[in-house]
C-alpha positions as CSV (number, residue, x, y, z in Angstrom):
1,X,-66.1,-182.6,190.3
2,X,-69.0,-180.1,189.6
3,X,-66.6,-177.1,190.2
4,X,-64.0,-178.6,187.9
5,X,-66.7,-179.0,185.2
6,X,-68.1,-175.4,185.8
7,X,-64.6,-174.0,185.6
8,X,-64.1,-175.8,182.3
9,X,-67.3,-174.5,181.0
10,X,-66.2,-171.0,182.0
11,X,-62.9,-171.3,180.4
12,X,-64.7,-172.6,177.3
13,X,-66.7,-169.5,177.2
14,X,-63.5,-167.4,177.6
15,X,-61.9,-169.2,174.6
16,X,-65.0,-168.1,172.5
17,X,-64.2,-164.6,173.8
18,X,-60.7,-165.0,172.6
19,X,-61.7,-166.1,169.2
20,X,-64.2,-163.2,168.9
21,X,-61.3,-161.0,170.1
22,X,-59.1,-162.3,167.4
23,X,-61.7,-161.5,164.7
24,X,-62.0,-158.0,166.2
25,X,-58.2,-157.5,166.1
26,X,-58.1,-158.7,162.5
27,X,-60.9,-156.2,161.6
28,X,-59.0,-153.4,163.4
29,X,-55.7,-154.4,161.6
30,X,-57.5,-154.4,158.2
31,X,-58.9,-150.9,158.9
32,X,-55.5,-149.7,160.0
33,X,-53.5,-151.0,157.0
34,X,-56.1,-151.5,154.1
35,X,-54.5,-154.8,153.2
36,X,-55.9,-158.1,154.5
37,X,-52.8,-160.2,154.2
38,X,-50.7,-157.6,156.1
39,X,-53.7,-157.3,158.6
40,X,-53.6,-161.2,159.2
41,X,-49.8,-161.0,159.5
42,X,-50.0,-158.2,162.0
43,X,-52.7,-160.0,164.2
44,X,-50.6,-163.2,164.3
45,X,-47.6,-161.0,165.3
46,X,-49.5,-159.2,167.9
47,X,-51.0,-162.3,169.4
48,X,-47.7,-164.1,169.4
49,X,-46.1,-161.2,171.4
50,X,-48.9,-160.8,173.9
51,X,-49.8,-163.3,176.6
52,X,-53.5,-163.8,176.7
53,X,-54.7,-166.3,179.2
54,X,-57.9,-167.8,177.6
55,X,-59.3,-168.6,181.0
56,X,-58.7,-164.9,182.3
57,X,-60.6,-161.7,181.8
58,X,-60.5,-161.2,178.0
59,X,-61.5,-157.6,177.9
60,X,-58.3,-156.3,179.6
61,X,-56.2,-158.5,177.5
62,X,-57.9,-157.4,174.2
63,X,-57.4,-153.8,175.1
64,X,-53.6,-154.4,175.5
65,X,-53.5,-156.4,172.4
66,X,-55.5,-153.7,170.4
67,X,-53.2,-151.1,171.7
68,X,-50.2,-152.9,170.7
69,X,-51.5,-153.8,167.3
70,X,-52.4,-150.1,166.6
71,X,-49.0,-149.0,167.6
72,X,-47.1,-151.8,165.6
73,X,-49.3,-150.7,162.6
74,X,-48.3,-146.9,162.9
75,X,-44.6,-148.0,163.5
76,X,-44.8,-150.0,160.3
77,X,-46.6,-147.4,158.4
78,X,-44.2,-144.7,159.6
79,X,-41.2,-146.8,158.6
80,X,-42.7,-147.2,155.1
81,X,-43.2,-143.6,154.8
82,X,-41.3,-141.6,157.5
83,X,-43.2,-138.3,156.6
84,X,-46.5,-139.7,157.0
85,X,-46.8,-139.2,160.7
86,X,-45.0,-135.9,161.0
87,X,-47.4,-133.9,163.2
88,X,-49.2,-131.0,161.4
89,X,-48.8,-127.4,162.5
90,X,-51.7,-126.5,164.9
91,X,-53.9,-124.1,163.1
92,X,-54.6,-120.9,164.9
93,X,-57.9,-118.9,164.9
94,X,-61.3,-120.5,164.7
95,X,-62.4,-123.8,163.2
96,X,-62.9,-123.4,159.5
97,X,-63.9,-127.0,159.0
98,X,-67.3,-128.3,158.2
99,X,-67.7,-130.0,161.6
100,X,-67.4,-128.2,164.8
101,X,-66.9,-130.9,167.4
102,X,-64.7,-134.1,167.0
103,X,-67.2,-136.8,167.2
104,X,-69.5,-139.0,165.1
105,X,-72.6,-137.4,166.1
106,X,-71.3,-134.0,165.0
107,X,-71.0,-135.5,161.5
108,X,-74.6,-136.6,161.8
109,X,-73.5,-140.4,162.1
110,X,-75.3,-142.4,164.8
111,X,-73.7,-145.2,166.7
112,X,-76.1,-147.5,165.0
113,X,-75.2,-146.5,161.5
114,X,-71.7,-146.5,162.3
115,X,-71.8,-150.0,163.6
116,X,-73.2,-150.9,160.2
117,X,-70.5,-149.2,158.5
118,X,-67.9,-151.1,160.5
119,X,-69.3,-154.6,160.4
120,X,-72.5,-154.5,158.4
121,X,-73.5,-154.0,154.9
122,X,-71.7,-150.7,154.5
123,X,-68.3,-152.3,155.4
124,X,-66.8,-152.0,151.9
125,X,-68.0,-148.4,151.6
126,X,-66.2,-147.6,154.9
127,X,-63.0,-149.4,153.9
128,X,-62.8,-147.7,150.4
129,X,-63.1,-144.3,152.0
130,X,-60.5,-145.2,154.7
131,X,-58.2,-146.1,151.9
132,X,-58.6,-142.7,150.5
133,X,-57.3,-140.9,153.6
134,X,-53.8,-140.0,154.3
135,X,-52.1,-142.4,156.5
136,X,-52.0,-140.6,159.7
137,X,-55.6,-139.3,159.3
138,X,-56.5,-142.9,158.7
139,X,-54.8,-144.1,161.9
140,X,-56.4,-141.3,163.9
141,X,-59.9,-142.2,162.6
142,X,-59.5,-145.8,163.6
143,X,-58.2,-144.7,167.0
144,X,-60.8,-142.4,167.7
145,X,-64.0,-143.7,165.9
146,X,-63.3,-147.5,166.1
147,X,-61.6,-147.9,169.5
148,X,-63.1,-144.7,171.3
149,X,-59.9,-143.4,172.4
150,X,-59.8,-139.7,173.2
151,X,-57.5,-137.0,171.6
152,X,-54.9,-137.4,174.4
153,X,-54.6,-141.2,174.1
154,X,-54.4,-141.1,170.4
155,X,-51.6,-138.5,170.5
156,X,-49.6,-140.4,173.1
157,X,-50.1,-143.7,170.9
158,X,-48.8,-141.9,167.8
159,X,-46.0,-140.2,169.5
160,X,-44.8,-143.5,170.9
161,X,-45.3,-145.5,167.7
162,X,-44.2,-142.9,165.1
163,X,-41.5,-141.2,166.9
164,X,-42.9,-137.7,166.3
165,X,-44.5,-135.6,169.0
166,X,-48.3,-135.3,168.8
167,X,-50.6,-133.0,170.8
168,X,-54.1,-133.7,171.3
169,X,-55.3,-130.7,169.2
170,X,-53.6,-132.0,166.2
171,X,-55.4,-135.3,166.6
172,X,-58.6,-133.4,167.1
173,X,-58.0,-131.3,163.8
174,X,-57.2,-134.4,161.6
175,X,-60.2,-136.3,163.2
176,X,-62.5,-133.5,162.3
177,X,-61.2,-133.4,158.7
178,X,-61.7,-137.1,158.6
179,X,-65.3,-136.6,159.8
180,X,-66.0,-134.1,157.1
181,X,-64.5,-136.2,154.5
182,X,-66.7,-139.1,155.7
183,X,-69.8,-137.1,155.6
184,X,-69.1,-135.8,152.1
185,X,-68.5,-139.4,150.9
186,X,-71.8,-140.6,152.4
187,X,-73.7,-137.8,150.8
188,X,-72.1,-138.6,147.5
189,X,-72.9,-142.4,147.9
190,X,-76.5,-141.6,148.9
191,X,-77.0,-139.2,146.0
192,X,-75.5,-141.9,143.6
193,X,-78.0,-144.6,144.8
194,X,-81.0,-142.3,144.1
């Protein structure tokens, strides 16, 4: 009897984790699509298609659901604008962008500051900025900065979802461009508040 109660308690804990995961998926969908109604519909569709056992390990299930959600979002965005996910020509020569590396710290954004931007008081600023990006750049930013995917994983996901061949270098270049844009946006926002 005690073992059964413990199992039910563990399952309850996993149900709470599943609820938190659904909230994370919604936030991810809203960042990808920029529209809260479409985001809610996308999460519902993703969860309906994925089997998630609430008493099983949620982290692996959430990762699979997030990948499915992102690829479904990219497929929908690509269907709405077929040219949006055509992979750009890889630039030759040296990097002429404002950021040398393709990570948040190169843009001068700490992980704590970024967490505030994603789920804290600066959430609206981040969403407004994301809405200003071209669709592919927005998707890449979410894949790289929010999900923590590397360039290879993001390129593979885009290639599957958008039916255009993407290479890691193309993802890296667009991510660096997004980081430059974000840095500039943050500087303008800070200047306006002074």
